[in-house]
C-alpha positions as a Markdown table, in Angstrom:
| # | Residue | x | y | z |
|---|---|---|---|---|
| 1 | Met | 195.1 | 121.0 | 189.8 |
| 2 | Asp | 194.1 | 124.7 | 189.6 |
| 3 | Phe | 191.6 | 126.1 | 187.1 |
| 4 | Gln | 194.2 | 127.4 | 184.6 |
| 5 | Ser | 196.0 | 124.0 | 184.6 |
| 6 | Ile | 192.7 | 122.2 | 184.0 |
| 7 | Leu | 191.9 | 124.6 | 181.2 |
| 8 | Ala | 195.3 | 124.2 | 179.6 |
| 9 | Ala | 195.0 | 120.4 | 179.8 |
| 10 | Val | 191.5 | 120.5 | 178.1 |
| 11 | Ala | 192.7 | 122.9 | 175.4 |
| 12 | Ala | 195.5 | 120.5 | 174.5 |
| 13 | Leu | 193.1 | 117.6 | 173.8 |
| 14 | Gly | 193.1 | 116.8 | 170.0 |
| 15 | Val | 189.9 | 115.6 | 168.4 |
| 16 | Thr | 190.1 | 113.7 | 165.1 |
| 17 | Gly | 188.2 | 110.7 | 163.8 |
| 18 | Ala | 188.8 | 108.7 | 167.0 |
| 19 | Ala | 189.9 | 109.2 | 170.5 |
| 20 | Ser | 191.7 | 106.5 | 172.5 |
| 21 | Ala | 193.1 | 106.2 | 176.0 |
| 22 | Gln | 196.9 | 106.5 | 176.5 |
| 23 | Glu | 197.0 | 105.8 | 180.3 |
| 24 | Ala | 195.3 | 103.7 | 182.9 |
| 25 | Pro | 192.1 | 105.3 | 184.3 |
| 26 | Pro | 192.3 | 107.1 | 187.6 |
| 27 | Ile | 191.8 | 105.1 | 190.7 |
| 28 | Gly | 188.1 | 104.8 | 191.5 |
| 29 | Leu | 186.9 | 104.7 | 187.8 |
| 30 | Pro | 186.4 | 101.4 | 185.9 |
| 31 | Asp | 189.0 | 100.2 | 183.4 |
| 32 | Leu | 187.2 | 99.2 | 180.2 |
| 33 | Ala | 190.4 | 97.7 | 178.7 |
| 34 | Gly | 190.5 | 99.7 | 175.5 |
| 35 | Arg | 187.0 | 98.8 | 174.5 |
| 36 | Thr | 185.8 | 100.3 | 171.2 |
| 37 | Val | 182.7 | 102.5 | 171.5 |
| 38 | Val | 181.0 | 103.8 | 168.3 |
| 39 | Val | 179.5 | 107.2 | 169.0 |
| 40 | Val | 177.1 | 108.8 | 166.5 |
| 41 | Thr | 176.6 | 112.6 | 166.2 |
| 42 | Glu | 175.2 | 115.2 | 163.8 |
| 43 | Asn | 178.1 | 117.7 | 163.8 |
| 44 | Ala | 175.6 | 120.5 | 163.4 |
| 45 | Tyr | 175.2 | 122.0 | 166.9 |
| 46 | Pro | 178.0 | 124.5 | 167.7 |
| 47 | Pro | 179.8 | 124.8 | 170.1 |
| 48 | Leu | 178.9 | 121.3 | 171.2 |
| 49 | Gln | 179.9 | 119.6 | 168.0 |
| 50 | Phe | 180.4 | 121.0 | 164.5 |
| 51 | Val | 182.8 | 121.1 | 161.6 |
| 52 | Glu | 185.3 | 123.9 | 161.9 |
| 53 | Pro | 185.2 | 125.9 | 158.7 |
| 54 | Ser | 188.9 | 126.8 | 158.7 |
| 55 | Ser | 190.2 | 123.2 | 159.2 |
| 56 | Gly | 187.4 | 120.9 | 158.1 |
| 57 | Lys | 187.7 | 119.0 | 161.4 |
| 58 | Ala | 184.9 | 117.9 | 163.7 |
| 59 | Ile | 185.4 | 119.6 | 167.0 |
| 60 | Gly | 183.5 | 120.9 | 170.0 |
| 61 | Trp | 182.6 | 120.6 | 173.7 |
| 62 | Glu | 181.2 | 117.1 | 173.3 |
| 63 | Tyr | 184.3 | 115.9 | 171.4 |
| 64 | Asp | 186.6 | 117.2 | 174.1 |
| 65 | Ala | 184.4 | 115.7 | 176.8 |
| 66 | Met | 184.4 | 112.3 | 175.0 |
| 67 | Ala | 188.2 | 112.4 | 174.7 |
| 68 | Glu | 188.5 | 113.0 | 178.4 |
| 69 | Ile | 186.0 | 110.2 | 179.2 |
| 70 | Ala | 188.0 | 107.8 | 176.9 |
| 71 | Gln | 191.1 | 108.6 | 178.8 |
| 72 | Arg | 189.5 | 108.1 | 182.2 |
| 73 | Leu | 187.8 | 104.9 | 181.3 |
| 74 | Asn | 190.3 | 103.4 | 178.9 |
| 75 | Leu | 188.0 | 103.5 | 175.9 |
| 76 | Thr | 188.7 | 103.8 | 172.2 |
| 77 | Ile | 186.1 | 106.1 | 170.5 |
| 78 | Glu | 185.0 | 105.8 | 166.8 |
| 79 | Tyr | 182.7 | 108.5 | 165.4 |
| 80 | Gln | 179.9 | 108.1 | 162.9 |
| 81 | Asn | 177.5 | 110.7 | 161.6 |
| 82 | Thr | 173.8 | 110.7 | 161.0 |
| 83 | Ser | 170.9 | 113.1 | 160.9 |
| 84 | Trp | 169.0 | 114.2 | 164.0 |
| 85 | Asp | 165.8 | 112.5 | 163.0 |
| 86 | Ala | 167.6 | 109.1 | 162.5 |
| 87 | Met | 169.8 | 109.3 | 165.6 |
| 88 | Ile | 167.5 | 108.2 | 168.5 |
| 89 | Pro | 165.9 | 105.3 | 166.5 |
| 90 | Ala | 169.4 | 104.1 | 165.3 |
| 91 | Val | 170.8 | 104.2 | 168.9 |
| 92 | Ser | 167.7 | 102.5 | 170.1 |
| 93 | Asp | 168.1 | 99.7 | 167.5 |
| 94 | Gly | 171.7 | 99.2 | 168.6 |
| 95 | Gln | 173.3 | 100.5 | 165.4 |
| 96 | Tyr | 175.6 | 102.6 | 167.6 |
| 97 | Asp | 176.8 | 102.3 | 171.1 |
| 98 | Met | 176.2 | 105.9 | 172.0 |
| 99 | Gly | 174.8 | 109.2 | 170.7 |
| 100 | Met | 175.8 | 112.8 | 171.4 |
| 101 | Thr | 174.4 | 116.0 | 169.9 |
| 102 | Gly | 173.1 | 118.2 | 172.7 |
| 103 | Ile | 170.2 | 115.8 | 173.4 |
| 104 | Thr | 167.7 | 117.0 | 175.9 |
| 105 | Ile | 166.8 | 114.4 | 178.6 |
| 106 | Arg | 163.1 | 113.7 | 178.2 |
| 107 | Glu | 160.7 | 111.1 | 179.5 |
| 108 | Asp | 159.3 | 110.2 | 176.0 |
| 109 | Arg | 162.8 | 109.7 | 174.7 |
| 110 | Ala | 163.8 | 107.6 | 177.7 |
| 111 | Glu | 161.2 | 105.1 | 176.5 |
| 112 | Gln | 163.4 | 104.4 | 173.5 |
| 113 | Val | 167.0 | 104.9 | 174.8 |
| 114 | Asp | 168.9 | 105.2 | 178.1 |
| 115 | Phe | 170.3 | 108.5 | 179.1 |
| 116 | Ser | 173.5 | 109.3 | 181.0 |
| 117 | Asp | 173.4 | 111.7 | 183.8 |
| 118 | Ala | 173.1 | 115.3 | 182.7 |
| 119 | Tyr | 176.5 | 116.8 | 181.7 |
| 120 | Met | 175.1 | 120.3 | 181.0 |
| 121 | Arg | 172.1 | 122.5 | 181.8 |
| 122 | Ser | 171.0 | 125.2 | 179.4 |
| 123 | Glu | 168.2 | 127.7 | 178.9 |
| 124 | Met | 166.0 | 127.9 | 175.8 |
| 125 | Val | 166.4 | 131.3 | 174.1 |
| 126 | Met | 165.0 | 133.2 | 171.1 |
| 127 | Leu | 167.5 | 133.7 | 168.3 |
| 128 | Val | 166.6 | 136.5 | 165.8 |
| 129 | Ala | 168.2 | 138.7 | 163.1 |
| 130 | Gly | 170.4 | 141.4 | 164.5 |
| 131 | Asp | 168.1 | 144.2 | 163.2 |
| 132 | Glu | 164.8 | 142.5 | 164.4 |
| 133 | Ala | 162.5 | 145.2 | 165.8 |
| 134 | Arg | 159.0 | 143.8 | 165.2 |
| 135 | Phe | 159.0 | 141.7 | 168.4 |
| 136 | Ser | 161.1 | 141.4 | 171.5 |
| 137 | Asp | 159.6 | 138.4 | 173.3 |
| 138 | Ala | 157.5 | 135.3 | 172.8 |
| 139 | Ala | 154.2 | 137.1 | 173.2 |
| 140 | Gly | 155.1 | 139.6 | 170.5 |
| 141 | Phe | 156.1 | 136.9 | 168.1 |
| 142 | Ala | 152.9 | 134.9 | 168.7 |
| 143 | Ala | 150.7 | 138.0 | 168.2 |
| 144 | Asp | 151.9 | 138.6 | 164.6 |
| 145 | Pro | 150.6 | 135.9 | 162.3 |
| 146 | Glu | 153.0 | 137.0 | 159.5 |
| 147 | Leu | 156.1 | 135.9 | 161.5 |
| 148 | Leu | 157.6 | 132.5 | 161.0 |
| 149 | Met | 159.7 | 130.1 | 163.1 |
| 150 | Ala | 162.2 | 127.5 | 161.9 |
| 151 | Ala | 162.7 | 124.2 | 163.7 |
| 152 | Gln | 163.8 | 120.6 | 163.3 |
| 153 | Pro | 160.9 | 118.2 | 163.8 |
| 154 | Gly | 160.9 | 116.2 | 167.0 |
| 155 | Thr | 163.4 | 118.5 | 168.8 |
| 156 | Thr | 162.9 | 120.4 | 172.1 |
| 157 | Pro | 162.9 | 123.8 | 170.2 |
| 158 | Phe | 160.1 | 122.4 | 168.0 |
| 159 | Tyr | 158.0 | 121.5 | 171.0 |
| 160 | Val | 158.7 | 124.6 | 173.0 |
| 161 | Gly | 157.8 | 126.6 | 169.9 |
| 162 | Val | 154.5 | 124.8 | 169.5 |
| 163 | Tyr | 153.4 | 124.7 | 173.1 |
| 164 | Asp | 155.1 | 127.6 | 174.8 |
| 165 | Val | 155.2 | 130.2 | 172.0 |
| 166 | Leu | 152.3 | 129.3 | 169.6 |
| 167 | Asp | 149.0 | 127.6 | 170.0 |
| 168 | Gly | 149.8 | 124.0 | 170.7 |
| 169 | Asp | 149.1 | 122.9 | 167.1 |
| 170 | Glu | 152.1 | 120.8 | 165.9 |
| 171 | Ala | 150.9 | 121.4 | 162.3 |
| 172 | Asn | 150.9 | 125.2 | 162.6 |
| 173 | Pro | 152.0 | 126.6 | 159.3 |
| 174 | Arg | 154.0 | 129.3 | 161.0 |
| 175 | Ile | 156.6 | 126.6 | 161.9 |
| 176 | Lys | 158.9 | 125.8 | 159.0 |
| 177 | Leu | 160.7 | 122.5 | 159.3 |
| 178 | Phe | 164.3 | 121.9 | 158.4 |
| 179 | Glu | 166.5 | 118.8 | 158.6 |
| 180 | Thr | 169.4 | 120.4 | 160.5 |
| 181 | Phe | 169.8 | 123.1 | 163.1 |
| 182 | Gly | 172.3 | 124.8 | 160.9 |
| 183 | Ala | 169.7 | 125.0 | 158.2 |
| 184 | Thr | 167.3 | 126.8 | 160.5 |
| 185 | Val | 170.0 | 129.4 | 161.3 |
| 186 | Gln | 170.8 | 129.9 | 157.6 |
| 187 | Ala | 167.1 | 130.4 | 156.9 |
| 188 | Leu | 167.0 | 133.1 | 159.7 |
| 189 | Lys | 170.0 | 134.8 | 158.2 |
| 190 | Ala | 168.5 | 134.8 | 154.8 |
| 191 | Gly | 165.2 | 136.3 | 156.1 |
| 192 | Asp | 163.1 | 133.3 | 155.2 |
| 193 | Val | 162.0 | 132.9 | 158.8 |
| 194 | Asp | 162.0 | 135.3 | 161.8 |
| 195 | Leu | 162.8 | 133.2 | 164.8 |
| 196 | Val | 164.9 | 130.1 | 165.8 |
| 197 | Leu | 164.6 | 128.7 | 169.3 |
| 198 | Thr | 167.8 | 127.1 | 170.7 |
| 199 | Asp | 169.5 | 126.4 | 173.9 |
| 200 | Gly | 171.5 | 129.3 | 175.2 |
| 201 | Thr | 174.9 | 127.6 | 174.6 |
| 202 | Ala | 174.4 | 127.2 | 170.9 |
| 203 | Gly | 172.6 | 130.5 | 170.6 |
| 204 | Lys | 175.5 | 132.4 | 172.2 |
| 205 | Gly | 178.0 | 130.6 | 169.8 |
| 206 | Tyr | 176.0 | 131.7 | 166.8 |
| 207 | Val | 175.6 | 135.3 | 168.0 |
| 208 | Asp | 179.3 | 135.6 | 168.8 |
| 209 | Ala | 180.2 | 134.4 | 165.3 |
| 210 | Ser | 177.7 | 136.5 | 163.5 |
| 211 | Asp | 179.3 | 139.9 | 163.6 |
| 212 | Gly | 176.0 | 141.5 | 164.6 |
| 213 | Ala | 173.9 | 139.6 | 162.2 |
| 214 | Leu | 172.1 | 137.7 | 165.0 |
| 215 | Lys | 171.0 | 138.5 | 168.5 |
| 216 | Ile | 169.0 | 136.9 | 171.4 |
| 217 | Val | 165.8 | 138.6 | 172.6 |
| 218 | Gly | 163.3 | 138.1 | 175.4 |
| 219 | Glu | 163.5 | 136.0 | 178.5 |
| 220 | Pro | 164.6 | 132.4 | 178.5 |
| 221 | Leu | 161.8 | 130.0 | 177.9 |
| 222 | Gly | 162.9 | 127.3 | 180.3 |
| 223 | Thr | 165.8 | 125.0 | 181.0 |
| 224 | Glu | 166.9 | 121.7 | 179.6 |
| 225 | Asp | 169.4 | 119.1 | 180.7 |
| 226 | Phe | 171.7 | 117.4 | 178.1 |
| 227 | Gly | 172.7 | 113.8 | 178.2 |
| 228 | Phe | 174.4 | 111.1 | 176.1 |
| 229 | Ile | 172.1 | 108.4 | 174.8 |
| 230 | Phe | 172.6 | 104.6 | 174.7 |
| 231 | Pro | 170.6 | 101.5 | 173.7 |
| 232 | Arg | 168.3 | 100.4 | 176.5 |
| 233 | Gly | 170.2 | 98.3 | 179.1 |
| 234 | Ser | 173.7 | 99.4 | 177.9 |
| 235 | Asp | 176.5 | 98.6 | 180.3 |
| 236 | Leu | 178.2 | 101.8 | 179.3 |
| 237 | Val | 175.8 | 104.1 | 181.2 |
| 238 | Glu | 177.2 | 103.4 | 184.7 |
| 239 | Pro | 180.9 | 103.9 | 183.9 |
| 240 | Ile | 180.2 | 107.0 | 181.8 |
| 241 | Asn | 178.1 | 108.5 | 184.6 |
| 242 | Ala | 181.0 | 107.8 | 187.0 |
| 243 | Ala | 183.4 | 109.7 | 184.6 |
| 244 | Ile | 180.9 | 112.6 | 184.3 |
| 245 | Ala | 180.7 | 112.9 | 188.1 |
| 246 | Ala | 184.5 | 112.9 | 188.4 |
| 247 | Met | 184.8 | 115.5 | 185.7 |
| 248 | Arg | 182.3 | 117.7 | 187.5 |
| 249 | Ala | 184.0 | 117.2 | 190.8 |
| 250 | Asp | 187.5 | 118.1 | 189.6 |
| 251 | Gly | 186.5 | 121.1 | 187.5 |
| 252 | Thr | 187.0 | 119.6 | 184.1 |
| 253 | Leu | 183.4 | 120.4 | 183.0 |
| 254 | Asp | 183.9 | 124.0 | 184.1 |
| 255 | Ala | 187.1 | 124.1 | 182.1 |
| 256 | Leu | 185.3 | 122.8 | 179.0 |
| 257 | Asn | 182.6 | 125.5 | 179.5 |
| 258 | Ala | 185.3 | 128.2 | 179.8 |
| 259 | Arg | 187.0 | 127.0 | 176.6 |
| 260 | Trp | 183.9 | 126.6 | 174.4 |
| 261 | Phe | 181.6 | 129.3 | 175.7 |
| 262 | Leu | 184.0 | 132.0 | 176.7 |
| 263 | Glu | 187.1 | 131.6 | 174.6 |
| 264 | Tyr | 186.3 | 129.8 | 171.3 |
| 265 | Lys | 184.8 | 131.9 | 168.6 |
| 266 | Ile | 183.0 | 129.8 | 166.0 |
| 267 | Gly | 184.5 | 130.5 | 162.6 |
| 268 | Gly | 187.2 | 132.6 | 164.2 |
């Protein structure tokens, strides 16, 4: 299958409240016999997963990836929503079979949940107002004590902000905490804060949709690998890793990237 054919196939995937397999999995992948898997997400991290304003539907890269995984493994996916701060503990406790919301693979989190293999690598970037002229890099932000950063507690952007941009004090009053990533961006747009750190994928999506209201400045602050999470010892990890590997090998992951990071305009 050539790239355009793959892209067309991925673009045709519909995402609603559930995704289920219609055909037997390809040879070489396990057949999970229509097993129902409950996946929890936040729906607040475009373009990975978010609610489309024009339709009210939950869509995004991860939804399309899960639809593809469901088809390849013969799974039925049911979606639930929760906040970021509740997600890892809830999956760890077995309330859900799996979690997805652009979750960075980290050793401390791996003590609570199992991770899939990485399905995406992204760089951390600095998202600022489109007319920001007071600083252009992390050092410039750190040097001005009047400047504020927004972050969700316990996230990779929070820790990068604390330890790579500021002074290592997790209680630094220059970091204003918000419950959702979307709320941090709204605070930035409103002028309540001056900086939001995010991975490059989400940052690009917000910039593209902002009509000049937002921009990215400075050099990337590092890379992060995203993975799906599971309760410790889950028997889903191995088959989903196999599906991810197959999707990487046949170009499906590249096709998803092309759709969501090159073609789709959030809010457009």
